[in-house]
C-alpha positions as CSV (number, residue, x, y, z in Angstrom):
1,M,0.4,0.0,0.0
2,K,2.7,2.0,0.9
3,S,4.5,1.7,-2.5
4,I,1.5,2.6,-4.4
5,L,0.9,5.9,-2.5
6,S,4.4,7.0,-3.4
7,I,3.9,6.3,-6.6
8,V,0.7,8.2,-7.0
9,V,2.6,11.1,-4.9
10,L,5.2,11.3,-7.4
11,G,3.2,11.1,-10.0
12,L,1.2,14.0,-8.7
13,I,4.5,16.4,-8.1
14,Y,5.9,15.4,-11.5
15,S,2.4,16.3,-13.5
16,A,2.4,20.0,-11.4
17,V,6.0,20.3,-12.5
18,E,5.3,19.5,-15.8
19,S,2.9,21.9,-16.1
20,K,4.4,24.8,-14.8
21,E,5.6,26.7,-18.0
22,S,8.0,29.5,-17.6
23,P,8.9,31.8,-20.5
24,P,12.5,32.8,-21.5
25,K,14.7,35.8,-20.3
26,V,16.9,36.6,-23.7
27,Q,19.6,38.8,-23.6
28,V,22.0,39.9,-26.5
29,Y,25.1,41.5,-26.5
30,S,28.7,41.5,-28.0
31,R,31.8,40.6,-25.6
32,N,33.2,43.6,-26.4
33,P,32.1,47.2,-26.8
34,G,30.3,46.9,-30.5
35,E,32.3,48.8,-33.1
36,Y,32.1,48.9,-36.5
37,G,34.5,46.8,-38.7
38,K,36.1,45.2,-35.7
39,D,36.2,41.7,-35.1
40,N,33.6,40.5,-31.8
41,T,31.3,37.8,-30.7
42,L,27.6,38.6,-30.8
43,I,25.9,36.7,-27.3
44,C,22.7,35.3,-27.0
45,H,21.7,34.1,-23.5
46,V,18.7,32.1,-22.4
47,S,17.4,31.5,-19.7
48,G,14.6,31.1,-16.4
49,F,12.7,28.7,-19.2
50,H,10.6,25.4,-18.5
51,P,10.1,23.4,-20.3
52,P,13.2,23.0,-21.9
53,D,11.8,22.2,-25.9
54,I,14.1,25.4,-26.4
55,S,15.9,26.3,-30.0
56,I,18.0,29.8,-30.1
57,Q,19.0,31.1,-34.2
58,L,22.0,34.1,-34.3
59,L,20.5,36.0,-37.5
60,Q,22.2,39.1,-39.3
61,N,19.8,40.5,-41.6
62,G,17.5,37.7,-40.5
63,E,19.8,34.9,-42.1
64,E,21.3,32.8,-39.8
65,I,25.0,33.4,-39.0
66,P,27.0,30.3,-39.8
67,N,29.5,28.4,-37.2
68,A,27.5,29.5,-33.9
69,K,28.6,27.5,-31.2
70,Q,25.8,26.5,-28.3
71,T,26.4,25.6,-24.7
72,D,24.8,22.1,-23.0
73,L,21.6,22.8,-21.7
74,A,21.8,23.8,-18.1
75,F,19.3,23.4,-15.3
76,E,18.9,26.0,-12.6
77,Q,16.9,25.7,-9.0
78,G,12.9,25.2,-9.4
79,W,12.7,23.7,-13.0
80,Q,14.2,26.1,-14.9
81,F,16.9,26.4,-17.4
82,H,19.7,28.2,-18.9
83,L,21.2,27.9,-22.5
84,T,23.9,30.1,-24.3
85,K,24.6,30.4,-27.8
86,S,27.7,32.9,-29.0
87,V,29.4,33.7,-32.9
88,A,32.2,35.4,-34.0
89,F,31.3,38.9,-36.1
90,K,32.1,42.0,-37.4
91,P,29.3,44.7,-37.0
92,A,28.9,46.4,-39.8
93,S,27.2,50.2,-40.5
94,G,23.4,49.5,-41.9
95,E,23.3,45.7,-40.7
96,E,20.7,44.1,-38.0
97,Y,22.2,41.4,-35.7
98,S,19.9,39.9,-33.9
99,C,18.7,36.6,-32.0
100,R,15.8,34.5,-32.7
101,V,14.3,32.3,-29.4
102,R,11.3,29.3,-30.1
103,H,10.1,28.1,-26.7
104,L,7.8,25.7,-27.1
105,K,5.0,27.1,-29.8
106,N,6.2,30.6,-29.0
107,L,8.8,32.7,-31.4
108,K,10.3,36.3,-30.4
109,T,13.0,38.1,-32.2
110,Y,15.6,40.5,-30.1
111,T,17.6,42.8,-31.5
112,W,21.6,43.6,-30.5
113,E,22.0,46.9,-29.8
114,A,25.5,48.6,-31.1
115,D,27.6,50.8,-28.0
116,M,27.9,53.3,-30.9
């Protein structure tokens, strides 16, 4: 009887955790101050989300920038996750750099602001 009760309680706890959705917090920044024509790294840090069904794209004028690197999915307290994606880039005047994040069925784009 104890084992059946334990299984039921664990199932209820798991269901409560699984049903809790948290949208991601997104930060888009560069490793160094943004200067046109200078090598830099574009970084998109996504945190505080649940469930871990997520994808990140780094974009230049709406097109994915090749050779981006992504960290492993990391677990935070409270059943939330974080992830970082980065790519080398050389900012150019008139170009738009952004991070597109899809979490579950929600898709949002966040634009990098140069420090100029």
